[in-house]
C-alpha positions as CSV (number, residue, x, y, z in Angstrom):
1,M,-0.1,24.5,4.2
2,K,1.5,23.9,0.8
3,L,-1.8,23.0,-0.8
4,E,-0.5,22.4,-4.3
5,E,2.2,20.0,-3.0
6,A,-0.3,18.1,-0.9
7,V,-2.7,17.7,-3.8
8,K,0.1,16.6,-6.1
9,A,1.3,14.0,-3.6
10,L,-2.2,12.7,-2.9
11,S,-2.9,12.5,-6.6
12,R,0.2,10.3,-7.0
13,A,-1.0,8.2,-4.0
14,L,-4.4,7.9,-5.7
15,R,-2.8,6.5,-8.9
16,C,-1.0,3.9,-6.7
17,E,-4.2,2.9,-5.0
18,Y,-6.0,2.5,-8.4
19,A,-3.1,0.4,-9.6
20,G,-3.3,-1.7,-6.5
21,V,-7.0,-2.4,-7.1
22,I,-6.2,-3.7,-10.5
23,Q,-2.8,-5.4,-9.9
24,Y,-3.9,-7.3,-6.8
25,L,-7.2,-8.4,-8.3
26,Q,-5.2,-9.7,-11.3
27,N,-2.8,-11.5,-9.0
28,A,-5.7,-13.1,-7.2
29,Q,-7.0,-14.4,-10.5
30,L,-3.7,-15.6,-11.9
31,I,-2.2,-17.3,-8.9
32,Q,-1.6,-21.0,-9.4
33,G,-0.4,-23.9,-7.3
34,S,-1.1,-25.6,-4.0
35,E,-1.3,-22.3,-2.0
36,R,-3.6,-20.7,-4.5
37,N,-6.5,-20.2,-2.1
38,L,-4.3,-18.6,0.6
39,H,-2.6,-16.2,-1.8
40,A,-5.6,-15.5,-3.9
41,K,-7.5,-14.3,-0.7
42,F,-4.4,-12.2,0.3
43,F,-4.4,-10.4,-3.0
44,K,-8.1,-10.0,-3.2
45,D,-8.2,-8.5,0.3
46,L,-5.4,-6.1,-0.7
47,S,-7.4,-5.1,-3.8
48,K,-10.4,-4.3,-1.6
49,E,-8.3,-2.2,0.8
50,C,-6.8,-0.2,-2.1
51,W,-10.3,0.4,-3.3
52,K,-11.2,1.9,0.1
53,H,-8.0,3.9,0.2
54,A,-8.7,5.3,-3.3
55,A,-12.2,6.4,-2.2
56,K,-10.8,8.2,0.9
57,V,-8.1,9.9,-1.1
58,G,-10.6,11.0,-3.8
59,K,-12.8,12.5,-1.1
60,W,-9.9,14.5,0.3
61,L,-8.8,15.7,-3.1
62,V,-12.3,17.1,-3.6
63,V,-12.1,18.7,-0.1
64,L,-8.9,20.4,-1.3
65,N,-10.7,21.8,-4.3
66,S,-9.1,19.3,-6.8
67,V,-10.6,16.8,-9.2
68,P,-9.4,13.3,-8.5
69,G,-7.6,11.7,-11.5
70,V,-8.8,8.5,-13.1
71,E,-5.5,7.0,-14.4
72,P,-3.7,4.3,-12.4
73,A,0.0,4.1,-11.9
74,P,1.6,1.4,-14.0
75,V,0.2,-2.1,-13.3
76,K,2.7,-4.9,-13.3
77,Q,1.7,-8.5,-14.1
78,S,3.4,-11.8,-13.5
79,M,2.5,-15.5,-13.3
80,K,5.2,-16.1,-10.6
81,L,4.3,-15.6,-7.0
82,T,7.6,-14.2,-5.9
83,E,7.4,-11.6,-8.7
84,M,3.9,-10.7,-7.6
85,F,5.2,-10.1,-4.1
86,R,8.1,-7.9,-5.5
87,H,5.7,-5.9,-7.6
88,G,3.4,-5.4,-4.6
89,L,6.3,-4.3,-2.5
90,E,7.3,-1.7,-5.2
91,L,3.8,-0.4,-5.4
92,E,3.4,-0.1,-1.6
93,R,6.7,1.7,-1.3
94,E,5.6,4.1,-4.0
95,A,2.3,4.8,-2.2
96,Y,4.1,5.2,1.1
97,G,6.5,7.8,-0.4
98,A,3.6,9.7,-1.8
99,Y,1.8,9.8,1.5
100,L,5.0,10.9,3.3
101,E,5.3,13.8,0.8
102,A,1.7,14.8,1.3
103,H,2.2,14.7,5.1
104,S,5.1,17.1,5.0
105,A,3.0,19.5,2.8
106,A,0.0,19.3,5.2
107,R,1.7,20.6,8.4
108,E,-0.9,23.2,9.2
109,E,-4.0,21.2,8.4
110,A,-4.7,18.8,11.4
111,A,-7.5,16.8,9.9
112,L,-5.7,16.2,6.6
113,R,-2.5,15.3,8.5
114,F,-4.4,12.8,10.6
115,F,-5.9,11.2,7.5
116,I,-2.5,11.0,5.8
117,E,-1.0,9.4,9.0
118,E,-3.6,6.7,8.8
119,M,-2.6,6.0,5.2
120,I,1.1,6.0,6.1
121,H,0.4,3.5,8.8
122,D,-1.5,1.2,6.5
123,E,1.1,1.4,3.7
124,R,3.9,0.7,6.2
125,L,2.2,-2.4,7.3
126,H,1.7,-3.6,3.7
127,I,5.4,-3.0,3.1
128,D,6.2,-5.2,6.1
129,Q,3.9,-7.9,4.8
130,F,5.6,-8.1,1.5
131,E,9.1,-7.9,3.1
132,K,8.1,-10.9,5.2
133,L,6.7,-12.8,2.2
134,L,10.0,-12.1,0.4
135,E,12.0,-13.2,3.4
136,M,13.6,-9.8,3.7
137,K,13.2,-9.5,7.4
138,K,16.0,-10.3,9.8
139,L,14.3,-10.8,13.1
140,A,16.4,-10.4,16.2
141,V,16.5,-13.4,18.5
142,A,16.7,-13.0,22.3
143,A,20.1,-13.7,23.8
144,K,18.7,-16.4,26.0
145,E,16.3,-18.9,24.7
146,A,13.5,-20.1,26.8
147,R,14.0,-23.7,27.8
148,A,11.2,-26.2,28.3
149,K,11.0,-27.7,31.8
150,A,11.6,-31.4,31.8
């Protein structure tokens, strides 16, 4: 295992998770408009999930004989919902990339690789959520449409 590379990538992921805690909580507080309750809950839930991820990553960094950092990645702020979604997508993509790097460095350590795969899974689903919110998904439609019986 390329221990130093895995630690470096996980440290980068930890910074993203810390930034997510702050950025999403801030989004939940700043969101305005008729859909405030819906989106505030979405961002608050993401903040909580980032907190859980940060705790797990920190534990693994200690297992790998490293000291978890305390600095978040840059936190982006906006008062516009679409910008909040774009900032979230950028942050999730950054975390996803960090976990992918850590995964390739952890080839020989099964337990670490399994943990990282769980994080990759979660980050990929977050990316998908933001892409849908930003209407970036082009869903394929079946060739034949189901017809209602008269």
